[in-house]
N, C-alpha and C positions, 0 to 999 in steps of 0.2 A: 156970319154964322152959317151961311150956306156953302162956303168953300170948305171942303171936307177932306180929311185924310182917312180913306176908307169910309166909314160912316161917322167919324168923329168930327164935329165942327172945329174949325181951326183955332178959335179962341179957347175952347175947352181943351183941345190938344196941348196948346202952349202952356196954359195954366196948370194942367195936370202934370206935365213934365217938370215944370218949375217946382211944384210942391213936392213931387217925388224926389227930385234932385236935392232939395233942402233936407228932407228926412234922411236921404242916403248919406249926405255929407256929415250929418249929425251922428251917423252910425246907428240910427234908431228907426229903421224902416218898420212901420207897424205890420203885424202879421194878420190883421183882421181881413175879412173877406172883401170889403170895399176896396182896400188897397190892392189886394191880389187881382181883382177884376180890372182895376185901372192899369196895373202893370201889364197884364196879359193883353188887354185891348190896345194899349199904345204900342207894345212890342209887335203884336200880331198884325195890326193894320199898317204899321210903318213898314215892316218887311214886305208885306203883300203889295203895298203901294209902289215900293221900289221895283219889285219883281214885275209888276204889271206894266211899268213904264219903259222897261228895257226893250229894244228892238228885237223882233223875232221870238226870243224866249218869253217875252211878256204875253205873246199870243199862244204860247205852248205850255200854259200852266205855270208861268213864272211866279205868280202870286203864291201859289201853294208850295212851290219849290223853295222860294226864299223864306216864307213864313216857317217852314220846317227846318231847313238846313242852315240858314244864316245864324239863328240862335245857337245851334250846335257848334258852329265855328267860333262864335263869340265866347262861348263857355270854354272851349278848348284852349283858346289863346288868352284866357283870363281878362277879356275886355269887359265883360259884364261883372259887376261887383259880386264878391262871394256871398254877401248877405242877401242880395237880390236873387241869385241863383238858388240859394238854400230855401228862400221863401217860396219861390215858384215850384221848386221840386217837392217840397213838403206839401204844398197845397194840391198839386197834381196827383201825387201818390196817395195822400190821405183821403181826399174826396173822391178819387177815381171818377171825375166828372166826364171822362170820355164815354162811360156807359150811359150817363144822363143824356149826352148828345146823341148817341146811337139810338137810345130809346125814343127820343122825340122824333128823330128822322125816320126810323122804321115805322112807328105807329102812324105818324102823320102821312107818310107817303102811301102806305097800304090802304088806310081809310080813304084816301083821296083817289084811289085807283078804281078803274072799272072792274067790278066783280066778275063780269062775263069772261074777261080774258085773263083774270088773275091766275087761275090754276093753269091755264094754257101756257102762260109765261114761265111759271116755275117748272112745268114739265119739259118745255122745249129747251130751256136754257141749259139743261144737263147734257144735251147732245153736243153743242159746240164746246162746252166745258170739258167733257170726257175726251172727245176727239182731239181738242187742243192740248190737253195734258199728255196724251200718248205721243202726239206729234212733237211736242216740245221736248219730251224725254228722249225720243229717238234722235232728233236733230242736235240737241244739246250734248248728248253723250258722244255722238259722232264728231262734233266739233272739238270737244275737249280731248278726245282720243287722238285726233289728228294733230292737236297742238302739244301733245306729249304729256297730258295730265293723267292718262290711264283711264280706261272705260269704267272700272269699278269705282275709282276715286271720284271721277266726274259725276257719275250717277248718284252716289250716296252722299257726297259732300258738296256738290254744287246744285244739281238738278232738283233733288228731293228737298233741300232746305228752301229753295226758291218757292216751291209750291206747297210748303208744309203748313201754311196758315199763320205766319208771323212768329212772334217770340214766345209769348206765354203758352199758346196752344200748339206751337210748331217746334221752334228751336229747342225749347227746354225739354219736352217729352222725347224729342228725337235724340238729343244728346244723352239723356238718361238711358234710353233704350240701347243706343250705340255703345255706351260705357259698359253695360251689362253683357252685351254680346261680344265686344272686342276686348274686354278686360282692361280698358284704359280709363283715365280720369275723366269724370263727367265735366268738370270745369274746363279742362283742356279741349275737349270735344265741342263744348258750347262756344268757347272762344273761336274755334275754327269755323263753325257754321253761321254764327251771328253776322259777321260782315257780309256774307253771301245773301242772307235774308234782307239786309238793309240795302245792298246795292241792287238786288232784284227789284225791290220796291221803288227805288229811285228811277230805274229804267222804265218801270211801268208808269210812273208819274209823267215822265217825258213823252212816252208813247201816247198816253191819254190826252195830254195837251195837244199833240199832233193830230189825234183823231178829232178833237174838237175843232181844230183849224180846218181839217178836211171836211167836216160836216157843214161848216159855214160856206164852203166853196161849192160843195155838191149836196144840195138839200135833199135830193132823192135817196141818199144813203142813210139818213138819220131821222129819228122820230123826236129829236130834241128832248130826250129823256124818256120817251115812251118806247117800250121794248118791241111792240108788235104793231104792224100797220092796222089801222082801224081802231086802235086802243084810244080811249078818251079818258082823261082824268075827270072824275065826276065833280070835283071841287075846284078845278082849274078855271079861273075866270078868263074872259076874253076882253080885249080892249073895247070892243063895241058894247058888251053887256057885262060890266064888272059885277062881281059878287058883293053883296053888302058885308061890311065888317061884322063878324060875330060879336055878341055882347061879351063883356069881361067875364061874366059868370060861366059862359060856355067855354071860354078859353081856359079858365082855371080848372073847370071840371074835366076838360080834355087832357090837360097836363097831369092831373091826378090819376085819371084813367090810364094814361100811358105808364105812369109809375107803378100802378097796381098790376099791369100786365108784366112789367119787369119783375115785380115781386113773385108773380107766378112762375116766371122763368127761373128765378133763383131757387124756388121750391123744386121745380123739375130737375135742376142741376143737382140738388141734394139727393133727390130720389132716384134719378135715372142716369146722372152723369153727363147729360146733354148740356152744352154751354148755354148759359142764361140768355144771351142775345138770340140764339137760334130757337130755343124754346119759346121765347117771347114772340119771335117772328111767326112761328107756326100757330100759336094761340091767336095772334092778331088776324092772321088769314082766316082762321075758323070763325072768329067773331065777325069779320067782314062778310064772309059767305053766308053766315046765318042771319044776316041783317039784324044783329043784336045791338047795334048802336044807332041812335037817332041821327037824322041829318044835321041837327044843331051841334051835336057832339062831334060829328065828323068834320064839320066846318071849323070848330074850335081846334081840333087836332091838326088840321091843315094849316091853321094860323100859327100854331106852336111850331110845326115843321118849318114854316117860312121864317119865323123869328130865329130859330137856331141856325138855319141855313145862312141867313144874311148876317146875323149879329155875333154868332159864337164860333163859326168855323175857323177864322184866322187866329183869334186868341187861343183856341184849342191847339191849333198847329204850332203856335209859338211855344205853348206849354210843353207839347210833345218834343219839340226841338231842344228845349232847355233840359227837360227832366229824363227823357227816354231815348234820346238819339246821340250817343257818344260819338263824336267826330273821329276819334282815334280808332274806334272799331270799324267805322266805315272805310277809313283810309287803308286798313289792313288788307282789304280785298283789291286794292288798286295794283294788281299785277296783270300784265297784258293778256296772257292766256286765259286767266280767270275772267277778265273784263269781256273778252270776245265771246267766251262760252256763255256767260250770263246774259249778254246782249242777244246772242243767237237764240237762247232758250226762251226768253221773255218775248222777243219779237215773233218767234214761231207760234207761241201760245196765243198772242194777240191776233196775228194774221190768220191763223186757223179759225179763231172765233169769228172773224170778219167774214171769211168765205163760207164756213158751215152755217153761220147765223143766217146769211142770205138764203142758203139752200133750204133751211127749215122755216123760212118766212118770218124771220125776225129782222129788225133793222140791223144791218151789218155793223154799223159804228157802235150801237148800243151793246150788241153781243160781244164785240171785240173789247169794249171797256169792261164789261163784266168779267171776261176772261183775264184781262189785265189785273183785276183785283185778286185773282187766284195766286198771283205772284207778289202780292202786297204784304206789307209788314203788319198783318193782323188788322184789327179795327182801326188803328192809327193810319195804316197804309190805305185802307178803304177810304177814309176821310180825305186824305191827300190826293189820291187818284181821282176820286169823283169830283173834288174841288177843281183840280187841274182840267178835267173834262167838262166842268160845268154841268154835271149830270147827277146831282145829289139824290134825285128821285129814284135812282137805281140802287140805293143802299140795301133794300131787302134782298135783291138778287146778288149784290156784292157780298153780303153776309153768307149766303148759300155757297158762293164760290170760295170764300175765305175759310169759313168754319167747317162746313161739311167736306168741301174739296180737300182742305188741309188735313182733316182727320183721316180721310180715306188714304191720302198720300202717305202720311206717317205710318199708318197701320200696314199698308202694303210694303213700305220700305223696310220696316222692322222684320216683317215676315220673310222677305227675300234675303235680307242680310243674315238672319239667323240660319237660313238654309244654305247659303253659299259662302259664309264667312270662312 
């Protein structure tokens, strides 16, 4: 029972696969939540385990890459049964449990953060993020132009989609705006920018895995998830003095508290149009700075954060791979000039974050990882990038890079295109 595939004990793993296979052969895979959890857990931890065990790529975020993209390949080549794909897709889209994951990670990580440096971290991260975005735009446009893609096409159809904030908040509004300005079909434009978004995210995942590897070799470059030197997580236990496990009542209370903050975020979205995760993030920061939460509730929230980080990440990535990552769309961007331009853009964004982050007294590896999230596939990309980097504590800053950075990118792009179209 102590030999495990991911976190699943081997006998549990084998029995679960056998039972699921029986139901699948009978053509009657139940649609209830227990079955969905079993399917996602087995699929996610299996793919992650394979990715982690591969030489080199296993040390560069192979678990996150395999858990996200192998399911997409299996769906494309019809290796996964259609009923299983339908069940996972329906569960993922109907429950939208990605936002439950982001809620637990954001609230838990912020409440576990040192309030003295919390605001400093949010203020400083905009500097490498802004400089990196400008540098990536200039370098990417230059590379695309030299490769014959044209400056205008490169900027608006490669560079901007990479940094637009994903699919829902980036590619869709971008394609709608482009359609109105250029007089073309929104569906046609969406199909053109979507592969770029996905390939930019994949590049960021690979770079994040490489940064994690670099941090293991050069410890002075990383805070192991802390953004600033001198920052301490208030609720992070040490091996010498471990924190007592919070009682179940505090854990449940903290989980419901996190959900209530997300509900406030939804309300802000309805009233002001700000994305719910970003609203929730700002509300949580205010709650933390106002000392409005007891130490017991903070400890419970940190426990919830750890549970989702360890137990839910890979099943979630598997669900994203099956339901939200069409392999044929990703393959559409596999044209050499596009590949080189996308790689140059994301690499410049990350490298600038590394250099400027060190200049503004942030840990360069953490600053670079946050910048990488600016080229991610929205919330799903943030999860995959931070998992590859083993830096899930950076989720609040990643959301700033993705949501706010993406919104600014889309707004500026539409303004410029309307002026010079």
